[in-house]
Each structure stands twice: as structure tokens, then as C-alpha cells.
N, C-alpha and C positions, 0 to 999 in steps of 0.2 A: 254423625251426631256427636257432639262434645259431651263427655260424661262429667258429672258433677265434680269428681275428684281432680279433674284437670286444673282447677283453681285452688286446690287445698294445699296449704304449706306442708312440707314434709313433717311427719310426726314420728316420734319414737314409740314403737308398738312391739308387743310380744304376741306370738301365736303358739298356742299349746295344743298339740294334736295334729299330726301330719299324715292322716289317712287319705283315702281317695277323695275326700272333700277338702280337708284342711290343707293338704299340701298345695293344691292349685290356688286356694283362696289366699294363703300366705304369699304365694308367688305373685299374685296380682297386686297385693299390697306393696311388695318390693318394687315391682315394675312401675307402680304409681309414684315412686320416689320416697316412700317411707323407709325409715330405718327399722329393720325387722330382726328381732331375736326370737329363735324358735326353740321349742322343747318338744321332745317326743319320748315316750316311755321306752321305745326301741331306739337307742341312741344312733344306731347305724343309719336309720332313715333320716334323722336330723342331719347327720354328717353329709349324706348324699345331697340333701336339699341345699345345705349351705354351699357345698362345692359347686353345685350347678348354678346357683344364683350369684354367688360371688364371682364365679367365672364369667358371668354376663356383665360384670362391673357394677352390680347392685349392692346395696348395704344389707348384708346378711351375716348373722352370727348365731351361734348355738349356745344354749345354757344347759347346765347339768341337772338343774332342778326347776320346777315351776316357780319357786320362790325367786331364784336367780333371774329367770326370764322376766319376772314382773317388776323387779326392783328399779329398773331404769325406764319403765314404760309408762306412758300416759294412758294408753288403752291396752288391755290384755284381752285378746280374742281366744276363745276356747272352742274346740270342736272334737269331742271324744265320743264314746259309744253309748253310755247310758248313765243313769243316776249315780251308780256306784263308781263308775269311772270318773265322773265329774267331781264327786266328793274327794276322790283320791288325789286329784291334781289341784284342787282348790284349798282343801283343809289340811291341817297338820303343820308341823314345824317347817317342812319343805314345800308347802303348798303355795299357790299363787296369792292367796289372801295374806299370808304372812309377809310377802314381799310387796304388797300393794302400797303405792305411795299415797300420802294424804291427797284426797281429791281424785285419786286414780279410778279408773273405770274397768270393770270386768264385763265383757260382752260374750255371752254363751250361745254358740251356734249349734250345740248338741240338741238332738231331739230327745227331750227328757220329760219328767213330770212337772206339772205346775207347782206341786208341793216343793220340789227341790229348788225351783226357781225362787219361790218366796223365801225359803230357808236361807239360801245363799245371799239373796238381796238384803235380808235383815242383818246378816253378819257383816256384809260389806258396808252398809250404812252405819252400823254400830262403830266401825273403826274409821269413819270419815271418808269412805269411798262410795261408789255407786255400782249397781249391777243391772244389766239389761238382759232379759232372756230373748233370744233372737234366732229361733230355729229357721231353717231355710228349706225352700222347695226348688226343684230344678234338677236334682240328681247330679251324678258325676259330670255329665256333659255340661250342665249349667255352671258347675264350679270351674271346669277347665276353660269354658268360654267367657266366664265372668259375667253371667247373666242370671244370677240367682234372684229369687224372690225371698225377702226377709220379713218375718212377722215378729213384731217386738212388743214386749211388755216392760214397763218401768217408768222411771221419772222422765218428764218431758225434756228438761234441760240436758240430762245425760244422753237422751236419745239424739238431741240435736248435735251433741258433741261427736257421737259415733257415726251418725248418718253419712256425712260427706266422706269420711274415711272408708267406711264399708261399701260405698258406691264403687270402689275399685273392683269388687267382684260381684256386683249386683246390678240389676236393672230396675228393681222396685224395692223400697223399704218403707214400712208403715208402722207407726206406733198405734197399738190397738187397745191399750188400757194399762192398768197397773201390773205389777209383777205377776207373772204367770199367764198373762193374756196372750203372749206370743206362743207359748206352749199349747194353750187351748186352741188357738187358731190353727196351729199345725195339726192338731187332732182333727179339726174340721176338714182340713185338706186331705188327710189320709182316709177319712170316712168317704169323701167324695171319690177318691181314686179307687178304693176297694170296690165300690159298686160299679164304677165305670169299667174297670178291667174285667170283672166278672161278666158284665153285660156284653162287652166286646168279645170275650172268649166264647160265650154261648152263641153269639151271632155268627162268628167265623166257623165254629163247629157245625152249626145248623146249615150254613151255606155250602160248606164242603160236602156234607152228607147229601145235600140236595143236588150236587153235581155242578154248582156254579163256579165260575172263575172268580175267586174271592178277591184277588187283587183288582180286577176290573170293577167288581161290585164296590169295593172300598173307595176306589177313585170316584165313583158316581155319588155314593151316599155321603162321602166326605165333603161334598159341596152343598149338603143340605142340613137338615135339623139334627142329624145324628153325629155331625162332626165334633171331634174333641181332640185334645192334645194326644191322648192315648191312641186314638185311631190314626192320627197323622204320623206319629213317631213310632208306634209299635204294631200297628195293624199288619203291615206286610211282612215284618219279621215273625209275627205269630203265624201267619200263613206258611212261612218257610221253616217253621219249627226252630228258630234261632233265639237262644236265650242266654248266651255267654257274655253278657254285658249288662250295664244299667244298675238298677236299684235291687239289691239282693232280697230274696224271699225271707231270709233270716232277719234282715233289718225291718222289713215290713211287719213281720210277726211281732217284733219288739215294739214297734210303733202302735200296732193294733192292740197289744196288751195294755199299753198306756191309755189308749182310747177307752177300752172296755172297763178298766179300773175306774177311770174318771166318770164314765157313764153310771156305774154302780153308785158312786158318791152323789152325783147330782140328779139321779132318778131318770135319766134318759133311756129310752127304749131303742135299741139298735139291732133289730133282728137280722137285717141283711149283713151288717158289718160283722156280727158274731158268726154268721154262717160262712162268710168269705174267709174269716180267720181260720176256721176249721178246714176249709178247702186248701188254704196255704199250708196247714199242718200235713195234709195229704201229699202236697207237692214236696215238702221236706222229706217225708217218708219215702218218696220216689227217688231221693238222691238229689233234689233240687234246691238245697239250702242256699247255694250261691247263684242260682239262676235268677234272671230278671223277673220282676213281679208279673210280667205278661205271660209267664209260663203257666198261669192258671188254665190256659187252654189245653195243656197236656193231659189234665184230668179227664177231659171230654173225648179223647181220641182212643 
């Protein structure tokens, strides 16, 4: 299948944040033919990224500040840890906003609050730019394989500017409303995942206690109404007690904290999500801060 980016003219872009998600995403942009300048707070990681991609003959450069990265870019992609991290690379004299060109576009792939998305959007628009909040789903494997799902909030014209470029690392991108809508949609995504993983954990623990061959059981029920991405991709590793990969418990707790904060603001009742958040706190206390989120099953053994 031909991806949308195949017909996109090369763009000059910046990518700020080269973690387990951002590094591969920036790499896909470079391999799609775009001119990519990167910034990372740990400069050594940016140096390694540039050396690797320039060595492949791709257009890859490094900036010393977010402002410098943004100055020549039409689109500035960001993927950092949380609200505070995001403000630290966008705001201030050396921030990306200070370097944003007139008409430039900030696209934030951080999973953050809807409030910070609205705040940064207003600041970008005030100086003649645009901002799209665009959190992603698909985890590290999705980033590496270029098949992320991107949930966006912001201006429709700005979205149409970023969409064909961001298809370099995505399989689906949708505009879901005004600024903040992308972050709210990501919260919906995490609510769904929390309940699914807990249900799958209980099912596996129950089946093992009953003496069933749970891999065989998962093969069978995975062809019926119980099927899910979590079952297909995590069920058998949960049976094998393997959790040294994937989306870390620490990250999920950060995301669920955003969810529960927003729920308090909008009056939503999330009893299952709140309970699963506490279960993840127990996994952290067991030493599982960096384990995959499927490690919920360990509580039940």
C-alpha cells in the first residue's frame, strides 16, 4: 500500500524530543525525504540520532536549543514527557515558540493535558503561528514501525498542513475538534486500555488457577467476542510473565492522572479507571515502574 507521504514534497521540519517514541518518529520523517533538524535535552542522544541518519544519506541536523531547531522549520514536531516538559521546550527565550516562523506550525505528540494544549495554541496563534495537539497511540512498536494512530485538536487548515507529513509515521490521523480535543481523545483511549488490561489480567489468572492451558484458551477466545489488541499482542507474554518491553507502568500512571484530573473537572464518574490506577500503583511498589502495562497480572499471582 502506498502511504500518503509518498507524494508529499520534501519539507523542512524540526523534531524536539528523541525518546523511545520521538526518535523513531523523527527517523520516519527523514526517510520520507524531509529535512529534519532535531533537538533533545540530552544532547548525546541527538548526536547519535544525527550520526545514524546522516550516515544513511538522509537530511539530518542537530540544534542546540528548541528555538534554533524551530527557526528554519515549517512544522515543528514535539514529543516529550508531560506538561512541564512541554512548557520547558516551547516557552522562554530558547523555546520553540521564540523561533517559530510566521505561519509556522507546532505539532505536539506529547500525551499532556487539554489545558496545556489550549494554552500553547493561544500563544502560537497570538504570534502568527498555529498549534495542533496530536497525541499518539500504538506504543513504541507503533513508532518504530511507522503505524501510529494520531488524535488531533486544532484548526482544520493547520491539520491539513501537518497530516500528509505526519503520515510518515502514522497509519491513521484524525481531527477531532478544537484545541484540546486530541488530548481528550487520548484520555478516552487510555480509559479503554486500563479496563481491557485489567479484565485480561483477571481472565488469565483465573484460567491458570483453574488449570487451563491459557495459551490455547487465548487462541480460541481470540477468534470470538473477547478478542482485542491487548489479547492479541500481550496475552501470551502475560502468560509467560514477560514485561520487559512496551508501554511502561510509570507512563500509564501519568496518563491516568491526566484522565482522573479531567474527570473531576467535567463531572465524569470513572470507578474502574480509578481502581486500575491504584492497581498500577501497587505494581510500581513491586518494582515494576518500567514494566509493560500488561504487568497488572502480576498482582494476581
